[in-house]
N, C-alpha and C positions, 0 to 999 in steps of 0.2 A: 763200344762205343759210349759215351756221356748223355745222359739227359738233361734238359734243362734243370737247372736250379730253383726249386719252388720259391715262391714268396715268403712260404710259412718258414724254409729254413733259415733265410735271411733274416726274419724277424725274431730268431731266438736270441736270447740274451746275451750269450757268449759270441754267437756268431758276429751279430751286430758291432761288439766292440772289439772283435779280433780279425777274422779273416775277412770282413766285409766292413773294416772299419776303413773312416774315411781319410786316414792317415796311411799312406801308400806302404812306408817301412814298415810298421806294425802289422798291416794287412799281409804284407809279404813275408814278414819273419813267421807268423803264425801257419799261414798257408803252405809256407814249404815243410812246414813239419807236418801238416795234415797229409798233404801229397805224399809223401814217404811212407805215411802209415796206410794211405789206401792202397799203395803198390804193395807193400808187406800183405795186408789184408787180402789180396787177390788169390792168395792161396787157398781161400777160405770159401771158394766159390762152390754153391750147392750145398754148404755144410751148415754147420751150428754154432753160433757163437755167442760171446756175452761181450757188451762193452760195460765195463766195470767203472763208475764214474762218469755215467753218459752225459752229464750236465745237461743241456740244451737239447742232446739227440742230434747234434750238427755233424757229428763222424758217423753215424749210421745212416743218415738220410744223404750224406755224400757217397756212401759205400753203395747205397741203393739206387744212385743216379748212375752207376757204371754198369757195366757189362758183368762185372766178377762178384753180383750181388750173391750172399749167402741164402741158404736155405729158409734159414728164420734166425732171430736175434733177439736177445734180450738187452735191455739197457738198461741198468740198475744204478740209482741215486740214493744218497743218504736223504736228502732234503725231501719232504712229500709234496712242495709246491711245484719243484723242479718235475718230478714224476709226473705229477697231474697237467702241468703245462705241455711235456711231451705229449700226454695222451690227446691231449684237446688240440693241439697244433699239428702233429704229425701224424700223417695216416699212411704207413708203410708197410706194405702185404708182408705177412710174417713175422713183423717185428710188433713187439711188447715190452712196455715199462713197468717195472718194479722197485718197490724200496730194497736196498741192500739187505735189510734183515731177512729178506724171503730168500735170499741164497741159501741160509743155513738150513733150509727144509732138505728133506731126503731125497725129493725129487730133483734136485739140483746137483747131487753129487755125480762126479765125472759126467756131466751132461754135455760137455761144449767140446767141439774140436779144436776152437781157439777162443782165447779170451784176451781182449784188446783194452788197454787201460791207457788213457792219453791226458796228460798233463793233470796227474792226479796225484801220485806217491809222495810229489816234492810237498806236500799239505799235511799229509799223514803224520799222527802223532803215534798211534799203535801201529808201526808197520809191519811187525811180526806178525801180528794177528791178522792184517790185511793178504799178506802173502800167504800166510797157510790158508785163508779162505779161498784165495784164487786157485790154488793147487787142489783143494778139494772139488772144487767144480771141474777143473779141467781133465781130460782125458788123458789115459797114460800116454797115448801117441801125440795129444795135442799140443798147441803152440800157444805161448803167452808173448804179445807184442806190448812193450813198455815206452811210453816216451816221456820223458821229463826235461825241462829246460836246462841249459848249461849254464850255470851260476859261478863259473869260476874262471880264471884266465882273461885275456883280453875281450872275449864276447861280451865279458859281466860289465866291462866298462862302455862298452857300445849300448848294451840293453838300457844300463841305467841313465845313459845319456837321452836314449831316445825316449824313455819313460819320463824324465823330466821335462823334456821338450813337448812330449804329450801333456802333460799334468799342467804344463804352462798355458797350454793353447785349450786345455779343458776338452780335450779328446778323451775318451773311455774314462776310466777310473781311477786313474795312476796318481792321482792326489791322494789317495790312500795307500799307496805304497810304502812298506818298511824300508825306512832308509839306512845305509850303511855308513857306520862311522870309518873314518879313516884307517884307524887300525883294520877294521875288517876288510875293507878295500884291499888293503895289501896283502893279507892273508889268504883273500879269495884269488887274487891275481896270481900269486905264488904257489896256490895249494897245490897239494900231492894227491894221494888216493886216500887220506885219512881225514876224518871230519877237521875241519880249520875253526870254524865259528859256532857259537851257541845259538841253536834257532830259538826265537822267543815264541812261545805257546800263547796262543789267541783264545779266548772264552776257555780259560783251562777249567772251569767249574761247571761250563755248561753242557747243552748234550752232546756239542758237535765241536771240542777243540780241533784247533787247526793251526799248522805252520803257514806264515807269509812266505813269497818267496825270499 
């Protein structure tokens, strides 16, 4: 049974521009992934989980609004602002929010029955390092759930069309979405299982380099 979604959840930065976006198509596409993630996370009822790259805490808040909530959870983020915002805005029983760097402490080793990573790994530059960290905190019999957007094949064309329409209407922050060249469009639509375009790295010399979509 689902509980009502608290207004504090809707006020989250990502929640407002994604699953509660005023554009119905954008809201539907994001909500669909979250709903599948919630179904998969039902296996963690009464157990201990980590939400890696929790953002504004939306996934944990939605999970806590179901009847399948875990016993406890940690939401981890790189950005201190996001951690502080989650701590201030969300008050979920058994849920704490910490900086990702804290996960390297010994008390997190093999601590979690499940790790959830929603819409994060597509932005990661040092991917092997992140995967190693996730395996380190996951118990031997634990489960890792990862969600990343599909940016290949025909879905890419549909997504880019929606993004450009949203940018034109001033919805969300899609004006800043990195454009594809025609060559990259062709390579992406007909992509196989190997890397097909070179991802640019943003803020490469900063503290948190990242890939765009």
